[in-house]
N, C-alpha and C positions, 0 to 999 in steps of 0.2 A: 461620470463620463464628461470630460471637458471637450466641448466643441467650439471651434472658432470659425465664425462666418467670414468669408473673404471680402464681402462688400461689393461684389461684382454681379450684376444681374438680379433677377427676382429672388425673393427670399427662399422659395422652395428649392431653387437650383443651388443656392449657397449651402442650404442644409444638406441636400443630397450629396454635394461634393465633400462636405465635412464628414459625413457618416462614411462615405466611400473611402476617404483617407484613413479614418479610424480602423476600418476593416483591413485595408491594405497594410497598415503598420502593426496590426496584431492587437491593438487596444480593444477591439471587439473580436472575440474568438469565434471560430466556426461552431455553430450550434447554439451560441449564446442568444438568449431572448432579449429583444429590444424593448425599451419602455413603450407603454401604450401611447397612442397619439395624444390622448388627453394629458397624460403625465408629462410627456416631453414638451408639449405646448406650454404647460404651466411653468416648467423649469426654465424654458428659454424665452418666455414672454411672447410667444408667437400664437397665431390662430391654429385651430385644429385642421382647418382647410390647408394651410401651408404645410403642416407636418404630413398630412395624408398625401399631398402631392409629392413630397420628397420621398416618402416610403414607396409610392407607386413607381417613381422613376427608378428606385433601387431594385424593386421587384422586376421591372421590365428589363433591367440590365443583368439580372441573375445574381445580384449580390445578396439579396435577402429573399426569404420565402414566407408566405403567410399561411397560417393554419387556422381554420374557422374555429372560434371559441378558445383558441390558445394564444394567439398573438402573432408577432412577426419575429423570425429567427434569422441569424446570419447563416448563409449557405456554407456548407463544408468547403466547397471550392467552386468559384464562379466558372461558368461555362467558357470555353475558349472563344476568343473573338471570331466572328464570322469573317471569312475572306472577303476582301473588298472586290467589287466587280472591276473588270478591266476598264481602263481609261476610255472615255468616249471617243478620243481621237483615234483609237485603234479600230473602231467600228466604221463601216462604210456609212456615208450619209444616208439617212432614212427617207429623204424626200428630195424632190427637185429643188425646193427652196433651200434646204440645208446644203445641197451640193453647190448651189450658186453662192450661198453665204460663205462656204469654205474657200471659194475661189476669190472672192472680192473683199471680204471683211476680215481685217486683222486687228482685233481689239487690243492685242498686246503691243501694237506698234502704231497707234493712232497719230496722225500728224498734229502738230501743235501742242503736244504734251509737254509738261515741265521737264527741263533739262537739269539733272542733278549736278550739284557741285559748282554752280555758277552764281555770281553775285548779281549780275544784271542779265536780263533776257528780253529780247524783242518779241515776246510771246503775244500772239494775236488772239482776238476774240475774248480777251479778259475785260471785265468791267472796270470802270473807274471806281476805286474804293472810296466810299463816302461814309464815315462813321455816323453822320447825322441821319443818313438814310436807314441804317440799321436800327437806330433808336426809334425813328418814326415808324418803321415797319413793325417793330415789336409792340409799340403802343397800339397800332391799328389792329393787329391780331388780337390783342387782349380786349379791345373795345368791341369787336364784332363777334368774338367767340361765343358769348352767352346767347346770341340770337341766331346762330346757325342751326338749321334743322338737322337732326341726326340721321335722317333717312337718305336714300340715294338722291344725288343731285340730278337735275334734268340732263339728258344725254348731250344736248347742244351747249349746255352751260347755264349758269344763273342768269335770269332775265336782266337783273340790274347791271351785271358786268357786260352782257351783250349790248345793252343800250348804251352804256358808257363807251364801249369800244366803237360802236357805230358813230356816235357823236364825235369822238376824238379823231378818227381817221377822216371823217368828212371835213372837219375843221383844219386838220394839219396836212392831209395828203390829197384832199379832193375826192376821196373814194365815195362812190354813189352806192349806198346800200341801206337796208333796214336792219333792225336788230335780228329779224328772223333769218337773215342771210349769214349771221355771224356764228361760228362754232368755236368754242374755247377748247384748246387742245394742249397736249403735253409737249410743247416745244415745236420748233420748225420741223424736226425730223418726223414727228407724227403727222403734221400737216401734209408733208410730201408723201408719206406712206398712204394716207387716206386718199389723196388725189390719185395716186397710182392704182390703189385698189378699186376705185370707182371708175376710172377712165381708161386704163390700159390693160390689155391682155398680154400674156407672155408672147414675145416675138414681135410685138408691134414697135414701130420706130418712135423713139423719144429723142428730141434734140436738146443738147446741153451746149452752153457757151464753152469755148476752148480758149483760155482756161476756165475753170468752174469750181463751184463748191463741192469738195470731195464727198461730203456727207450725202448730198442729193444723189450723186452718181452711185454710191453704194446702195442706197435704198432702192433706186430704180433698177439697178442690175440684179439685186437680190429678188426683186419682183419678177424679173424675167424680161424686162424691156430690152430692145435692141438699141443701144445708146450710140448716137452719132454726134460728134463734136463739130460745131460751126465756129470759125475763128471770130475773134473780137479785135477791133482796132480802136482808135481814139474816139469814135462815135458809137461804140458799143457793138452789139451783135451785127455781123455781116448778113443782113437779110437776103442779099442777092446770092448767098451761098447756101440757103436752105434747100433741103431735098426737093427736087422737082416733082416727085410723086406725092409729096405731102408728108406730114408727121402727125401722129396721134396726139402728142403732147410736146410742148416746148417749155422748158424750165429755164428761167433767166433772172438776173438781178439788174434791172434796167436803170435804177436810180443811182446805184453806186456799184458798178460791176465788181463782183468778187472773182479774182483778187486785184484786178488792174486799176479799179477806181473810175473807169470810163462811164460816161452817162449816155444812154441811148438817145440819139437825136430825135426830134419830133417827126421828121420825115420817115425815119426807119420805124418809129412806133406805129405810124399809120399803115405803112406797108406790111408790118408784122401782123397787125390786126386783120388786114385784108387777106393775108395768106391763111391765117387760121380759119376765117369764115369760109374762104373759097374751098379749102380742103376738109372742112368739117373737123378741124383739130381744136385743141385746147391749149391755153397758156397758163402756166403757174408763175405769177409775179411775186418773187421773194423780195420784200422790202425790208431786209434784215436790219439795216441801220440808216434808213432814209431820213430819220428825224435828227441825225447828227450832222446838220449842215450849219455853217456859220458865215462863210465869206462868199457864198454864191446862192442865188435863189434856187429853191427846190424845183426840180422838174415835176410836172404833173404826173400822177400815177398812170400807168398804162390802163388800169381798170377804169379810171375816170373817162378815158377816151373810147371805151368799148361800147359799141352800139348793138352788138350781136350776142351778147351774153356768153363770151368764150373765155373770159379771164377769171381765174381764181387768185385771190390776193392773200398773201401770207405776211403777217407781222408778228413780232415777238416782243415780249417784255424782258427777256433775259439779258438783252444788250443794254437796255436803259436801266433796269433794276439790278438783278444779279442772276447768274445761271442756276443757282439752287432753286429758284422760284419755279422753273419748268412750266411756265404759262405762255402760250402764244395763241394766235387766232387765225382761223381760215375763213375767208369771206367768199362765198360761192354764189354763182348765178342761181336764181330761184328754181330753175329746172333741175338742179342737182341736189336740192336740199334733202329730199327724202333718201336718196342714195347715200349721201354723206352721213346722214343721221343713222342709217342702218349700219354702215361701216364703223362708225364711232361706237355705237352700242356694242357691236361684236368685239371691238378692241378692248374696251375697259368699262363699259356701263356709264362713263362720264368722268369728268375731271373733279378733283377734290374741292368740296364746297367751301371749306374754311379759307383757303388761299384766294379763291374766287371772290368771296364776300369781302375779304380784306382789300383786295385790289380794287374792287368797285368803289369802296369807300375812299380809298387812297386817291383815285381819279376824281371822284365827285368833290372831294374836299379841296382840290387844287394842289395837293401835296405832290402829285405826279408831275404836273406842269412845272412847279417850282424846282423839283429835283432835275427835270429835263433841262431847264434853263441853266442850272448850275453845271450839269454834265456837259452841255454844249460849249459853255464858256471855258471850262477846264480843258476839254479836248482840243478846242481851237488854240489855246495857249501851248499845249504840248505838241500839236501838229506843227505850229509855227516854229517851235524850238527844234523839232526834228528836221524840218525842211531847211532851216537856216544852217544847221550843222551839216546836213548832207550836201548842201551846195558847195561846201569847202572840200569835199572828198571827190577828187576828179575821177577816181576809179569807178564811180557809180553813175548810172543813168537812171534818174528817178522819174517814175511815172506820177505826174502831179495829180492830186485829188483834193477836193474842197470839202470833203465830208468823211465820216466814218472814223475808224479806230486804228487804221493801219495805212502804210504806204508800201508800194512795191518798187523794187529797184533791180536793174540788171547790172551785173559786174562786167566791166569792160576789160577786154584783153586777157581773160582767164578761161582756159578751156574747161568744159564740163567735167573732164576727167579729174580735175583738181578740186572739185567741190568738197569732197571729204576732207582734204587737207586744210581748206579754208575753215571748215566747221571745227576741226580739231584745234587749229591755231587759236581760234576765237575762244574755244572752251578752256584751253590752257591759260588764257588770260582772264578767265572768269566771266566770259560773255556767251550767252546762248543765242544762236542764230537759227533761223528757220528758212528753208528753201521752198520754191514754188513748184517743183517737179510733180508733187503729188496731186496738183490741181489740173494736170494735163492727161489726156488719154495717150498722147505721144509725147515723150520727153522733149522739152524745148532745147534748141541748139546752143543755149548759153546758160550761165548760172543766174538764177533770179532769187532775190531775197524778199521775204515778208517781214516788214518792220512794224510790229505792233507797238503802239505808244500809250494806250489808254491807262495802263497800270504803272507807268513810269513818270515820276515828277520831272520837271525840266532839268534839274540838277543831275539826276540820274541819266537822263537822255544824253546830256553832254559827256558824262563819264563813259557811258556805253559807246558813244561814237568815237571817242579817242581809242578805246580798245579795238573797235572795228577797223579804224584806220590803221592801227598798228598791225593787226592781223593781215590786212590786205597788203601792206608794205612787205610783210614777210613772205607771202606767197606770190606777190606780184611786184617784185623789186623794180625801182625806176630804171628806165632804159638809159644806158650810158651812151653819150654822144661820141661818135667816132671823129677823131681829128687826124687829118692827113698831113704828114710831114714831107717836106720837100727833100 
């Protein structure tokens, strides 16, 4: 019996597929006795455990049967496949959480996803690709792997990483905390979900900036919060427009407002903190890219100004490092530690120890700061190239920003109804564009573009802008000047 293993997946699976194919093609006939596990293992140079596992898979699928004392035999005819259950979409949602999820979460159509068939794209939230970082990270993983304990990690995170985070944010962002206040989580999304679980009951009011980060909105809406949008201007959140009756939670991005880039002014920061203390509310400060500042001094974190213990501070490593890392941190007031610890334990028992250990070493060794300096310098160069190119396109009103990985721009003189046409004209030219409407509770009255630049070298930015200008000229032709003849 000749069997060819396909090389995909575990050996027992490859052997099971090879035997199943031999049965299907008639090379193994119904009723034929199969070799013993010892014999087949010797023939193929495999372990008996591997052959046993393959035979068990074939028995469970009805292709072979085992007779005690006699061996294993090919079944005369395998049982017909069981009918597949109806698709879950045909069932009604089984919980209030699922009902809310179906209403607000569309995973097949997430904003910011790659656009197929384009050469250039102003995709936002992508990291700056740095081959040296990949090599350094691989070496760090290999270095720490032998010393990582194989049991469950602490729920709040490894002590060495929590200490490294506390020191880093104190130095770089003025955050006031101890390592005990730091929780290592699976990305910003989990940080927001934990805050909602601990602080907000379904039906309670939560304030978001308008516009805002869509991922936070979806998490809070799925949790059952009553989401209220408060407008943003050049100085950040309009604190004077906060609900008079108070809000249980306020989520905002004060150091580099997403997506406009505005920085919350010191006066509004103080008024916001007073508002939260007065109404017994809480603030989630998402400092998602506050470290990416180059040509302007960084504003102090909101948390560093908090005297009443009302601010939860969120930071992430996915923007500085790479999204696949899925490590972020949530810094909570001491009064919330045990509640957050319980919620984190219920969610996942804790975050993976290997990546935590490697990241702690990466920070302690200085490699993180070196990479951050390189990333800040690269982003500053690309931001400057994008701003210079945009200044020559009169059809765009650019919202200036001195930090981060994207710029936002409004399209002048083009009705929102023609947004799809603009996107299609850009796509035909090989350019992917992203609009801002998904960041609003109510669609804005004009077309806004998100222009991510972190993954585009300066030469590609220049080429992409030429395509953008050409697409704009096509859908927004220059006005012809009327000439009166006598």
